[in-house]
Backbone as CSV, one residue per row, in Angstrom:
resi,resn,N_x,N_y,N_z,CA_x,CA_y,CA_z,C_x,C_y,C_z
1,MET,87.266,85.669,99.606,87.046,86.512,98.465,88.141,86.353,97.426
2,GLY,89.245,85.796,97.764,90.292,85.589,96.794,91.298,86.720,96.724
3,GLN,90.887,87.953,96.809,91.811,89.077,96.689,92.329,89.518,98.042
4,ARG,91.763,89.021,99.110,92.122,89.480,100.450,92.886,88.389,101.177
5,ARG,93.927,88.783,101.885,94.665,87.827,102.698,94.841,88.429,104.069
6,GLU,94.604,87.636,105.088,94.855,88.056,106.459,95.943,87.180,107.021
7,PHE,96.866,87.775,107.729,97.894,86.986,108.368,98.438,87.742,109.565
8,SER,99.049,86.995,110.434,99.624,87.571,111.643,101.138,87.514,111.524
9,TYR,101.799,88.588,111.879,103.244,88.678,111.783,103.769,89.273,113.070
10,PHE,104.438,88.475,113.868,104.960,88.908,115.167,103.874,89.558,116.019
11,GLY,102.696,88.931,116.040,101.620,89.405,116.897,100.799,90.536,116.320
12,GLN,101.137,90.992,115.116,100.362,92.055,114.482,99.428,91.454,113.446
13,GLN,98.236,92.017,113.330,97.262,91.566,112.341,97.406,92.426,111.097
14,TRP,97.433,91.802,109.920,97.583,92.512,108.656,96.459,92.128,107.713
15,VAL,96.077,93.061,106.864,95.140,92.787,105.776,95.804,93.267,104.503
16,ALA,95.891,92.400,103.506,96.497,92.762,102.221,95.472,92.548,101.117
17,ILE,95.342,93.523,100.228,94.395,93.446,99.116,95.167,93.687,97.829
18,ASN,95.027,92.773,96.894,95.665,92.930,95.587,94.704,93.704,94.696
19,PRO,95.008,94.960,94.368,94.070,95.768,93.578,93.800,95.203,92.189
20,ALA,94.727,94.430,91.658,94.519,93.844,90.328,93.424,92.780,90.352
21,ASN,93.202,92.146,91.505,92.192,91.088,91.621,90.964,91.517,92.400
22,ALA,90.879,92.757,92.816,89.776,93.215,93.672,88.696,93.908,92.857
23,ARG,88.227,93.248,91.810,87.155,93.810,90.975,85.896,92.975,91.179
24,PHE,84.879,93.611,91.792,83.665,92.877,92.133,82.425,93.671,91.753
25,LEU,81.326,92.931,91.607,79.987,93.503,91.467,79.210,93.073,92.697
26,ASP,78.304,93.957,93.176,77.463,93.556,94.302,76.233,92.816,93.781
27,SER,75.319,92.466,94.662,74.148,91.671,94.275,73.212,92.415,93.325
28,GLN,73.370,93.743,93.220,72.545,94.533,92.303,73.276,94.834,91.001
29,GLY,74.468,94.227,90.808,75.216,94.426,89.573,76.044,95.698,89.533
30,ARG,76.150,96.396,90.657,76.934,97.636,90.700,78.398,97.309,90.999
31,ARG,79.303,98.028,90.353,80.726,97.823,90.623,81.075,98.312,92.022
32,VAL,81.899,97.544,92.694,82.362,97.891,94.041,83.706,98.595,93.897
33,ALA,83.777,99.823,94.381,85.028,100.595,94.299,86.090,99.959,95.191
34,LEU,87.339,100.048,94.759,88.444,99.519,95.565,88.453,100.172,96.943
35,SER,88.157,101.466,97.004,88.128,102.166,98.296,87.067,101.578,99.222
36,SER,85.945,101.125,98.673,84.899,100.501,99.490,85.362,99.153,100.030
37,THR,86.068,98.400,99.198,86.598,97.110,99.641,87.607,97.313,100.764
38,ILE,88.487,98.281,100.595,89.500,98.567,101.617,88.829,99.011,102.918
39,PHE,87.857,99.921,102.819,87.150,100.396,104.011,86.495,99.220,104.741
40,HIS,85.799,98.365,103.997,85.101,97.237,104.614,86.085,96.298,105.312
41,GLU,87.159,95.948,104.638,88.131,95.007,105.214,88.811,95.588,106.443
42,LEU,89.131,96.875,106.425,89.748,97.498,107.604,88.757,97.582,108.765
43,ALA,87.487,97.898,108.469,86.464,97.945,109.526,86.261,96.560,110.129
44,GLU,86.294,95.538,109.287,86.147,94.167,109.773,87.345,93.764,110.644
45,ALA,88.534,94.122,110.205,89.743,93.809,110.982,89.716,94.527,112.328
46,TYR,89.245,95.773,112.351,89.133,96.522,113.614,88.226,95.780,114.591
47,SER,87.075,95.316,114.111,86.132,94.611,114.992,86.723,93.302,115.494
48,LYS,87.484,92.627,114.645,88.072,91.354,115.059,89.236,91.558,116.022
49,VAL,90.122,92.471,115.698,91.348,92.633,116.499,91.102,93.479,117.740
50,ASP,90.577,94.680,117.566,90.424,95.590,118.705,89.218,95.277,119.579
51,LEU,88.130,94.807,118.967,86.931,94.507,119.749,86.818,93.030,120.095
52,GLY,87.690,92.211,119.524,87.724,90.788,119.856,86.520,89.994,119.389
53,LYS,85.871,90.430,118.322,84.671,89.740,117.844,85.025,88.680,116.807
54,PRO,84.241,87.611,116.761,84.426,86.639,115.680,83.843,87.204,114.392
55,TYR,84.089,86.529,113.280,83.611,87.004,111.980,82.089,87.075,111.936
56,ILE,81.407,86.036,112.403,79.940,85.982,112.307,79.296,86.402,113.627
57,GLY,77.975,86.670,113.604,77.240,87.045,114.809,77.216,85.904,115.815
58,PHE,76.980,86.246,117.068,76.975,85.244,118.124,76.018,85.670,119.221
59,GLU,75.673,84.737,120.087,74.769,85.016,121.202,75.495,84.841,122.524
60,LEU,75.217,85.758,123.427,75.705,85.630,124.789,74.622,84.940,125.584
61,GLY,74.976,83.964,126.360,73.972,83.255,127.130,74.581,82.571,128.336
62,THR,73.728,81.959,129.094,74.166,81.204,130.262,73.545,79.811,130.192
63,VAL,74.076,78.912,130.972,73.531,77.555,131.022,72.779,77.409,132.342
64,ARG,71.498,77.039,132.235,70.660,76.796,133.414,69.996,75.435,133.262
65,ASN,70.196,74.584,134.225,69.606,73.248,134.199,69.914,72.510,132.886
66,GLY,71.131,72.659,132.409,71.551,71.971,131.197,71.066,72.591,129.907
67,MET,70.392,73.750,129.975,69.901,74.420,128.769,70.601,75.762,128.613
68,ILE,70.854,76.148,127.363,71.441,77.461,127.092,70.314,78.481,127.055
69,VAL,70.431,79.505,127.869,69.400,80.540,127.955,69.978,81.838,127.401
70,THR,69.292,82.401,126.415,69.707,83.688,125.845,68.514,84.635,125.857
71,THR,68.801,85.889,125.643,67.753,86.905,125.534,67.936,87.616,124.203
72,PRO,66.912,88.321,123.705,67.083,89.062,122.449,68.268,90.041,122.501
73,SER,68.532,90.585,123.665,69.663,91.516,123.764,70.989,90.769,123.834
74,GLY,70.933,89.436,123.909,72.148,88.643,123.982,72.830,88.449,122.644
75,PHE,72.124,88.739,121.534,72.732,88.568,120.216,73.710,89.710,119.957
76,GLN,74.894,89.360,119.523,75.936,90.353,119.227,76.330,90.246,117.752
77,ARG,76.466,91.391,117.116,76.938,91.393,115.725,78.385,90.940,115.677
78,GLY,78.709,90.144,114.675,80.088,89.746,114.446,80.836,90.829,113.690
79,ALA,82.108,90.588,113.431,82.969,91.569,112.776,82.472,91.931,111.380
80,HIS,81.977,90.937,110.631,81.488,91.248,109.280,80.298,92.199,109.335
81,ASN,79.326,91.912,110.195,78.148,92.781,110.271,78.479,94.143,110.866
82,ASP,79.463,94.219,111.751,79.937,95.529,112.214,80.470,96.337,111.041
83,ALA,81.258,95.684,110.193,81.828,96.362,109.032,80.737,96.799,108.056
84,VAL,79.720,95.955,107.875,78.592,96.312,107.010,77.895,97.559,107.558
85,GLN,77.663,97.610,108.863,76.995,98.766,109.459,77.832,100.036,109.305
86,ARG,79.143,99.925,109.504,80.027,101.087,109.300,79.979,101.558,107.853
87,GLU,79.949,100.597,106.928,79.870,100.944,105.507,78.550,101.655,105.185
88,LEU,77.440,101.166,105.745,76.146,101.821,105.524,76.137,103.227,106.098
89,ASN,76.736,103.410,107.278,76.827,104.754,107.867,77.630,105.688,106.962
90,LEU,78.758,105.211,106.443,79.580,106.023,105.549,78.806,106.379,104.285
91,ARG,78.086,105.417,103.728,77.313,105.668,102.508,76.201,106.687,102.752
92,ASN,75.608,106.674,103.940,74.584,107.670,104.269,75.183,109.066,104.400
93,GLN,76.416,109.150,104.848,77.088,110.445,104.994,77.615,110.990,103.672
94,ARG,77.834,110.099,102.703,78.393,110.484,101.402,77.488,109.947,100.286
95,PRO,76.500,110.737,99.889,75.508,110.262,98.904,76.118,109.791,97.582
96,ASN,77.282,110.310,97.187,77.874,109.875,95.918,78.249,108.388,95.946
97,LEU,78.430,107.816,97.138,78.747,106.396,97.244,77.545,105.516,96.935
98,GLN,76.335,106.091,96.933,75.123,105.310,96.651,75.128,104.756,95.227
99,LEU,75.927,105.358,94.356,75.962,104.923,92.957,76.815,103.675,92.741
100,SER,77.680,103.383,93.684,78.560,102.226,93.536,78.094,101.080,94.432
101,GLY,78.705,99.923,94.240,78.323,98.734,94.992,78.835,98.750,96.421
102,ARG,78.245,97.872,97.231,78.642,97.733,98.638,79.590,96.548,98.795
103,ALA,80.711,96.771,99.446,81.696,95.710,99.652,81.195,94.667,100.645
104,GLY,80.254,95.029,101.513,79.728,94.095,102.500,78.591,93.238,101.980
105,ASP,78.244,93.415,100.724,77.161,92.664,100.097,77.697,91.307,99.610
106,VAL,76.810,90.510,99.043,77.236,89.280,98.375,77.920,89.717,97.083
107,LEU,79.186,89.348,96.925,79.965,89.845,95.796,80.153,88.779,94.721
108,ILE,80.209,89.272,93.496,80.455,88.437,92.312,81.697,89.007,91.642
109,ARG,82.635,88.146,91.271,83.842,88.639,90.615,83.470,89.272,89.283
110,ASP,83.954,90.491,89.044,83.701,91.213,87.795,84.609,90.637,86.709
111,PRO,84.038,90.093,85.640,84.869,89.461,84.617,85.727,90.435,83.814
112,LYS,85.472,91.732,83.895,86.230,92.722,83.091,87.503,93.132,83.746
């Protein structure tokens, strides 16, 4: 995204966001509040660090006779989709957030 940096320092995971560069529009043209960006990035970091999930979704499966076998329940949401779901839950609890953009959406840098 350009405004977000993740790095590890002595075994700790950090997320840094430059508020001067964190101006985005979502896919519907709505401005994304800085607080929404921060919430999304922290929720994503929680899923990656504390829950040990990769960024994208993945499938749990086994190998049988040289083939990978999975089940519909074997698909697991990755850290990004966990963060998106947390953001949607928060937006449902706080209707005033419906007016602003979603940080978990496809974002476009706001030229203003």
